[in-house]
C-alpha positions as CSV (number, residue, x, y, z in Angstrom):
1,M,0.0,0.0,0.0
2,T,1.3,3.5,-0.9
3,T,2.0,6.0,1.8
4,Q,-0.8,8.2,0.5
5,A,-3.3,5.4,0.5
6,A,-2.3,4.4,4.0
7,Q,-2.9,8.0,5.1
8,V,-6.4,8.0,3.5
9,N,-7.2,4.8,5.4
10,Q,-6.1,6.3,8.7
11,W,-8.4,9.3,8.2
12,L,-11.3,7.1,7.1
13,Q,-10.8,5.1,10.3
14,L,-11.2,8.3,12.4
15,A,-14.2,9.6,10.5
16,P,-17.7,8.2,11.2
17,E,-19.5,6.1,8.6
18,P,-22.9,7.6,7.7
19,P,-25.7,5.0,7.8
20,P,-27.7,3.9,4.8
21,L,-30.5,6.3,3.9
22,T,-34.1,5.1,4.3
23,N,-36.5,5.2,1.4
24,D,-38.0,8.6,2.2
25,K,-34.6,10.2,2.7
26,K,-32.2,11.4,-0.1
27,W,-29.6,13.4,1.8
28,H,-27.6,12.8,5.0
29,V,-26.8,16.5,5.3
30,F,-28.5,19.8,4.2
31,L,-26.1,22.8,4.2
32,S,-27.6,26.2,5.1
33,Y,-25.3,29.2,4.6
34,R,-24.9,32.8,3.5
35,S,-23.6,33.1,0.0
36,V,-20.6,35.2,1.2
37,N,-19.3,31.9,2.9
38,R,-19.7,29.8,-0.3
39,N,-16.0,28.9,-0.7
40,W,-15.9,27.7,2.9
41,V,-19.1,25.7,2.4
42,L,-17.7,24.1,-0.8
43,H,-14.8,22.8,1.2
44,L,-17.2,21.4,3.8
45,Y,-19.2,19.7,1.0
46,D,-16.0,18.1,-0.4
47,A,-14.9,16.9,3.0
48,L,-18.3,15.3,3.9
49,R,-18.6,13.7,0.4
50,A,-15.1,12.2,0.8
51,V,-16.2,10.0,3.7
52,G,-19.6,9.0,2.3
53,F,-22.1,11.6,3.3
54,Q,-24.8,12.5,0.7
55,V,-24.9,16.3,0.8
56,F,-27.5,18.8,-0.4
57,L,-25.9,22.1,-1.6
58,D,-28.4,24.4,-3.3
59,Q,-26.0,25.7,-5.9
60,L,-25.4,22.1,-7.2
61,E,-28.9,20.8,-7.0
62,I,-31.3,23.6,-7.9
63,A,-31.7,24.4,-11.6
64,A,-32.7,27.6,-13.2
65,G,-36.5,28.0,-13.2
66,D,-37.0,25.9,-10.1
67,S,-39.1,27.2,-7.2
68,L,-36.4,28.0,-4.7
69,A,-38.6,27.8,-1.6
70,R,-40.2,24.6,-2.7
71,R,-36.9,22.9,-3.5
72,L,-35.3,24.0,-0.3
73,N,-38.2,22.8,1.8
74,S,-38.3,19.5,0.0
75,A,-34.6,19.0,0.4
76,L,-34.8,19.7,4.1
77,E,-37.6,17.2,4.6
78,A,-35.5,14.6,2.6
79,S,-32.5,15.1,4.9
80,T,-31.6,13.4,8.1
81,S,-29.5,16.3,9.4
82,G,-28.2,19.7,8.6
83,V,-25.3,22.1,9.1
84,I,-25.9,25.8,9.7
85,V,-22.8,27.7,8.7
86,A,-23.0,30.7,10.9
87,S,-21.1,33.9,10.3
88,S,-21.8,37.5,11.2
89,S,-23.8,37.8,8.0
90,Y,-26.0,34.7,8.5
91,E,-28.7,36.4,10.5
92,D,-29.1,39.1,7.7
93,S,-30.6,36.5,5.3
94,E,-34.3,35.8,5.5
95,W,-33.7,32.5,3.7
96,C,-31.2,31.5,6.4
97,K,-33.6,32.4,9.2
98,S,-36.3,30.4,7.5
99,E,-34.0,27.4,7.2
100,Y,-33.0,27.6,10.8
101,D,-36.6,27.7,11.9
102,T,-37.4,24.7,9.7
103,M,-34.5,22.7,11.1
104,E,-35.6,23.6,14.7
105,S,-39.1,22.4,13.9
106,L,-37.9,19.2,12.3
107,R,-35.6,18.5,15.3
108,K,-38.5,18.8,17.7
109,A,-41.0,16.8,15.6
110,H,-38.9,14.2,13.7
111,G,-35.6,13.7,15.4
112,F,-33.8,15.8,12.8
113,R,-30.2,16.8,13.9
114,F,-28.3,19.9,13.1
115,V,-24.9,21.3,14.0
116,V,-23.9,25.0,13.8
117,A,-20.5,25.6,12.3
118,K,-19.4,28.9,13.8
119,L,-17.0,30.8,11.6
120,D,-16.4,34.1,13.4
121,D,-17.9,36.1,16.3
122,A,-21.5,35.5,15.0
123,K,-24.2,35.6,17.6
124,L,-25.7,32.1,17.8
125,P,-29.3,31.1,18.6
126,P,-29.7,30.3,22.4
127,M,-30.1,26.6,21.7
128,A,-26.9,26.4,19.6
129,E,-24.9,28.3,22.2
130,K,-25.6,25.4,24.7
131,D,-24.5,22.3,22.9
132,L,-25.0,22.3,19.1
133,Y,-22.1,24.3,17.7
134,V,-18.6,23.6,16.5
135,D,-16.1,26.5,16.5
136,F,-14.3,26.9,13.2
137,S,-13.0,30.4,13.8
138,S,-9.4,29.1,13.5
139,Y,-10.2,27.7,10.1
140,P,-11.3,30.7,7.9
141,I,-10.6,29.1,4.6
142,G,-12.4,25.8,5.2
143,P,-13.2,23.1,7.8
144,Q,-10.3,20.8,8.8
145,G,-8.8,18.9,11.7
146,G,-10.5,17.7,14.8
147,E,-13.3,20.2,14.6
148,L,-14.3,18.6,11.3
149,L,-14.5,15.2,13.0
150,R,-16.6,16.7,15.8
151,L,-19.0,18.1,13.3
152,M,-19.3,14.7,11.5
153,F,-20.0,12.8,14.7
154,G,-22.5,15.5,15.7
155,L,-24.4,15.0,12.5
156,L,-24.9,11.4,13.5
157,G,-25.9,12.3,17.1
158,Q,-22.7,10.9,18.5
159,A,-20.1,12.4,20.8
160,L,-16.5,12.2,19.7
161,P,-15.1,8.8,20.9
162,S,-12.4,9.2,23.5
163,A,-9.8,7.5,21.4
164,V,-10.7,9.7,18.4
165,L,-10.7,12.8,20.6
166,K,-7.1,12.3,21.6
167,L,-6.1,12.0,18.0
168,A,-8.3,14.9,17.0
169,L,-6.4,17.3,19.3
170,A,-3.2,16.3,17.7
171,I,-4.7,16.7,14.2
172,D,-5.9,20.2,15.1
173,D,-2.3,21.2,16.1
174,Q,-0.9,19.7,12.9
175,T,-3.5,21.3,10.7
176,K,-2.9,24.8,12.1
177,V,0.8,24.3,11.5
178,A,0.2,23.2,7.9
179,L,-2.0,26.2,7.1
180,A,0.6,28.5,8.6
181,Q,3.3,26.9,6.5
182,I,1.3,27.3,3.4
183,A,0.5,31.0,4.2
184,G,4.2,31.7,5.1
185,A,5.5,30.0,1.9
186,K,3.1,32.1,-0.2
187,V,4.2,35.4,1.4
188,I,7.9,34.8,0.7
189,N,7.4,33.1,-2.7
190,N,8.8,29.7,-1.5
191,V,7.5,27.6,-4.4
192,E,9.5,24.5,-3.5
193,S,8.1,24.5,0.1
194,L,4.5,24.6,-1.2
195,V,5.1,21.6,-3.5
196,S,7.3,19.5,-1.2
197,R,4.9,19.7,1.7
198,A,2.0,18.7,-0.5
199,R,4.1,15.7,-1.6
200,E,4.9,14.7,1.9
201,G,1.2,14.9,2.8
202,G,0.3,13.4,6.1
203,E,-2.9,12.5,7.9
204,V,-4.2,16.1,8.1
205,W,-3.9,16.4,4.3
206,Q,-6.4,13.5,3.9
207,A,-9.3,15.0,5.7
208,S,-10.4,16.9,2.7
209,P,-8.7,18.5,-0.4
210,L,-8.5,21.8,1.5
211,L,-4.7,21.8,2.1
212,Y,-4.0,20.8,-1.5
213,C,-6.3,23.5,-2.7
214,A,-4.7,26.1,-0.5
215,S,-1.3,25.2,-1.8
216,A,-2.5,25.2,-5.4
217,E,-4.2,28.6,-5.0
218,A,-1.0,30.0,-3.6
219,L,1.0,28.6,-6.5
220,I,-1.5,29.9,-9.1
221,E,-1.3,33.4,-7.6
222,L,2.5,33.3,-7.7
223,G,2.3,32.4,-11.4
224,E,3.4,28.8,-11.0
225,E,0.6,27.0,-12.8
226,D,2.6,23.9,-13.6
227,R,3.5,23.4,-10.0
228,A,-0.1,24.0,-9.0
229,L,-1.2,21.2,-11.4
230,E,1.4,19.0,-9.8
231,V,0.0,19.6,-6.4
232,L,-3.6,19.1,-7.5
233,A,-2.6,15.8,-9.1
234,L,-1.8,14.6,-5.5
235,S,-5.5,15.1,-4.5
236,T,-7.1,12.6,-6.9
237,Q,-8.4,10.4,-4.1
238,F,-11.1,13.1,-3.6
239,K,-13.0,11.9,-6.6
240,H,-16.2,13.9,-6.1
241,A,-14.5,17.2,-4.9
242,I,-15.5,20.3,-6.8
243,R,-12.8,22.8,-5.7
244,P,-9.8,20.9,-7.1
245,T,-11.6,20.7,-10.4
246,Q,-12.1,24.4,-10.5
247,L,-8.5,25.2,-9.6
248,N,-7.2,22.7,-12.2
249,A,-9.2,24.6,-14.8
250,L,-8.0,27.9,-13.6
251,A,-4.3,26.8,-13.8
252,W,-4.7,25.6,-17.4
253,A,-6.5,28.9,-18.2
254,R,-3.6,30.9,-16.7
255,K,-1.1,28.8,-18.7
256,A,-3.1,29.5,-21.9
257,K,-3.1,33.2,-21.1
258,K,0.7,33.3,-21.0
259,M,0.9,31.5,-24.4
260,Q,-1.6,34.0,-25.7
261,A,0.7,36.9,-24.7
262,I,3.4,35.3,-26.8
263,A,1.0,34.9,-29.7
264,D,0.4,38.7,-29.5
265,E,4.0,39.6,-29.2
266,R,5.0,41.6,-32.3
267,E,8.7,40.8,-31.9
268,A,8.1,37.1,-32.0
269,S,8.5,35.3,-35.4
270,E,5.4,34.0,-37.2
271,A,6.4,30.5,-36.3
272,E,6.7,31.3,-32.6
273,R,3.3,33.1,-32.7
274,S,1.6,30.2,-34.5
275,A,3.0,27.7,-32.0
276,A,1.9,29.9,-29.1
277,R,-1.6,30.1,-30.5
278,A,-1.8,26.4,-30.9
279,S,-0.6,25.8,-27.3
280,A,-3.0,28.4,-26.0
281,D,-5.9,26.8,-27.8
282,R,-5.0,23.3,-26.5
283,W,-4.6,24.5,-22.9
284,L,-7.9,26.4,-23.1
285,G,-9.4,23.1,-24.1
286,E,-7.9,21.5,-21.0
287,A,-9.5,24.2,-18.9
288,Q,-12.9,24.2,-20.5
289,Q,-13.6,20.4,-20.6
290,P,-14.1,19.9,-16.9
291,L,-16.0,23.2,-16.6
292,A,-18.3,22.2,-19.4
293,E,-18.9,18.9,-17.6
294,L,-19.8,20.8,-14.4
295,W,-22.1,23.1,-16.4
296,A,-23.8,20.1,-17.9
297,L,-24.3,18.6,-14.5
298,G,-26.2,21.7,-13.4
299,H,-23.5,23.5,-11.4
300,R,-24.3,27.2,-11.3
301,D,-22.0,28.4,-8.4
302,P,-20.2,31.6,-9.2
303,E,-16.7,30.0,-9.0
304,T,-17.6,27.5,-11.8
305,L,-19.4,30.1,-13.9
306,G,-16.7,32.7,-13.3
307,I,-13.8,30.5,-14.4
308,Y,-15.8,29.1,-17.4
309,A,-16.7,32.7,-18.4
310,R,-13.0,33.8,-18.4
311,T,-12.1,30.9,-20.7
312,W,-14.6,32.2,-23.3
313,M,-13.1,35.7,-23.0
314,D,-9.6,34.2,-23.6
315,R,-11.0,32.4,-26.7
316,H,-12.4,35.7,-27.9
317,L,-9.0,37.4,-27.4
318,L,-7.3,34.5,-29.3
319,T,-9.7,34.4,-32.2
320,G,-11.4,37.8,-32.3
321,R,-14.9,36.1,-32.4
322,R,-17.6,38.4,-30.9
323,S,-19.8,35.4,-30.1
324,Y,-17.1,34.2,-27.6
325,L,-17.2,37.6,-25.9
326,E,-21.0,37.5,-25.7
327,K,-20.8,34.0,-24.2
328,S,-18.4,35.3,-21.6
329,R,-20.5,38.3,-20.7
330,D,-23.6,36.1,-20.5
331,L,-22.0,33.6,-18.1
332,Y,-20.6,36.4,-15.8
333,R,-23.9,38.2,-15.8
334,Q,-25.8,34.9,-15.0
335,A,-23.5,34.2,-12.1
336,F,-24.0,37.7,-10.7
337,E,-27.8,37.5,-11.0
338,L,-27.8,34.2,-9.2
339,N,-25.4,35.4,-6.6
340,D,-25.7,39.2,-6.3
341,D,-23.2,39.5,-3.5
342,N,-20.4,38.0,-5.7
343,F,-18.4,41.1,-6.7
344,Y,-16.0,39.2,-8.9
345,T,-18.6,38.1,-11.4
346,G,-20.3,41.4,-11.2
347,I,-17.3,43.5,-12.2
348,N,-16.4,41.1,-15.0
349,A,-20.0,41.3,-16.4
350,A,-19.6,45.1,-16.3
351,A,-16.2,44.9,-18.1
352,K,-17.5,42.6,-20.8
353,S,-20.4,45.0,-21.3
354,V,-17.9,47.8,-21.9
355,F,-16.1,45.7,-24.5
356,L,-19.4,45.1,-26.3
357,G,-20.2,48.8,-26.3
358,E,-23.0,48.5,-23.7
359,L,-21.9,51.4,-21.4
360,E,-25.2,52.0,-19.7
361,V,-25.5,48.3,-18.8
362,A,-21.9,48.5,-17.5
363,A,-22.6,51.6,-15.4
364,A,-25.6,49.9,-13.7
365,L,-23.6,46.8,-12.9
366,V,-20.7,48.9,-11.5
367,G,-23.1,50.6,-9.2
368,K,-24.2,47.3,-7.7
369,V,-20.6,46.2,-7.4
370,Q,-19.6,49.4,-5.5
371,A,-22.4,48.8,-3.1
372,L,-20.5,45.5,-2.2
373,V,-16.9,46.6,-2.2
374,G,-16.9,50.4,-1.6
375,R,-14.5,52.9,-3.3
376,S,-11.3,52.4,-1.3
377,A,-8.5,49.9,-1.2
378,I,-8.9,46.9,1.1
379,P,-5.6,46.0,2.7
380,G,-4.9,42.2,2.7
381,N,-7.5,41.5,0.0
382,Y,-5.9,41.9,-3.5
383,W,-8.9,41.0,-5.6
384,K,-11.4,43.1,-3.7
385,T,-9.0,46.1,-4.1
386,A,-8.6,45.3,-7.8
387,T,-12.3,45.3,-8.1
388,V,-12.6,48.7,-6.5
389,A,-10.0,50.0,-8.9
390,E,-11.7,48.5,-11.9
391,A,-15.1,49.9,-11.0
392,L,-13.5,53.4,-10.8
393,L,-11.8,52.8,-14.1
394,I,-15.1,51.9,-15.9
395,Q,-16.6,55.1,-14.4
396,Q,-13.5,56.9,-16.1
397,K,-12.3,58.1,-12.7
398,Y,-8.8,57.3,-13.9
399,Q,-6.6,58.9,-11.3
400,D,-8.6,57.3,-8.4
401,S,-8.4,54.0,-10.2
402,I,-4.7,54.2,-10.7
403,R,-4.2,55.1,-7.0
404,V,-6.2,52.0,-5.8
405,Y,-4.5,49.6,-8.3
406,R,-1.1,50.9,-6.9
407,S,-2.2,50.3,-3.3
408,G,-3.0,46.7,-4.2
409,T,0.3,46.1,-6.0
410,V,2.3,47.5,-3.0
411,D,0.1,45.5,-0.5
412,A,0.8,42.2,-2.4
413,P,4.1,42.6,-4.2
414,L,4.6,38.9,-4.9
415,A,1.2,38.2,-6.4
416,I,2.7,38.5,-9.9
417,A,0.1,36.4,-11.8
418,S,-2.7,38.4,-10.2
419,H,-1.1,41.7,-11.1
420,A,-0.7,40.5,-14.7
421,S,-4.4,39.5,-14.9
422,A,-5.6,42.8,-13.4
423,R,-3.3,44.8,-15.6
424,A,-4.4,43.1,-18.8
425,Q,-8.1,43.8,-17.9
426,A,-7.3,47.4,-17.1
427,E,-5.4,47.9,-20.4
428,L,-8.3,46.5,-22.4
429,L,-10.8,48.8,-20.6
430,L,-8.6,51.8,-21.2
431,E,-8.4,50.9,-24.9
432,H,-12.2,50.5,-25.3
433,L,-12.9,53.7,-23.3
434,G,-10.5,55.7,-25.4
435,A,-8.2,56.9,-22.6
436,A,-5.4,59.2,-23.4
437,P,-1.8,57.7,-23.9
438,E,-0.5,59.4,-20.7
439,V,-3.3,57.7,-18.6
440,R,-2.4,54.3,-20.1
441,E,1.3,54.9,-19.2
442,Q,0.4,55.9,-15.7
443,M,-1.7,52.8,-15.3
444,A,1.2,50.6,-16.5
445,N,3.4,52.2,-13.9
446,A,0.8,51.4,-11.2
447,F,1.6,47.7,-11.6
448,K,5.4,47.9,-11.5
449,V,6.8,46.2,-8.4
């Protein structure tokens, strides 16, 4: 048995085995959450599925045109337990309040169980404060470690066995160390550390694909797409996981973008440009295939739609076909309409509207995005800062936009690939908006590290 397989078995021995579902039940777990916590919830979904739980996640099960209220109520009634992912924004959602009330009613009447996963300093319902919550405030990017085990046993109405509890405490410590190592390696651009630790693995890496995904995301942001793909290839035991599939597609798309830049390079020979275009086309195919499969399966979460949309924009830039640009705009806009708190898809829908000459539509979308992100740089959050800057750019407030872009560059100087992506988008927008040459030069300077 390989070391990795042995580690998987060790984790499976710790995790509880969900019982078979009865005829009137379809799901072991119903996930209730605020959309702002979607990435965290997707990691929880992957972790639960990895050990055999059947999980209801609305974004993956509810198709366009379905009655949302009817499908959610039906799914709750067809579930044996639930997880309320509670953050400071949870109580702001009427849907979430309704789901909590329904779970509480089911608990009293039918023995339904639910566990509250507490992400921050959210105020919990009185009942949850007593004995029904698991504190994940130390795991802001996704559930991991002993607390994840505690949640799983809680869903089955069981306390953590004493033997597992002892191991769970050790797993918690190891998990926190692993997350700190990944964060530290990203900050100082230590690519080899990110890859080697993923290769070494260990029991904490087998609880879910979260640590592999965290390493891969760091490598993609550092412009190391091939190494990110290498790390993601180590997580293939999580056959039903969604997030590794999304990141795999993103890495291929970033690789294709680099080839596309060579294809557009005037100083390159025709043979070099032709070869680069061929590679870009092939790698975009690698990115689009799994995304198209997720789309066909009904996945409408903003991460899947957002990455899929960017690949169609890249195809437009590679071929000049307007229909590809329209496809990209439509996907971004659909994602924003389904998830109106997702600023990333909103700003991209606005940008694509600019490229299509639909300036009034772009302005309306920008207004909605600014209501989410504001008009100032957000230290420690590069993409939210870049979104603020891009919104200002679309409004042709060029100097304000340049200032915010520069703040983001200085705040995250090693996020080279992210800078390149934001800069390419900014330059396209300036071109379509007819900005003066000196403005375009100032914008280019904003991205110099």
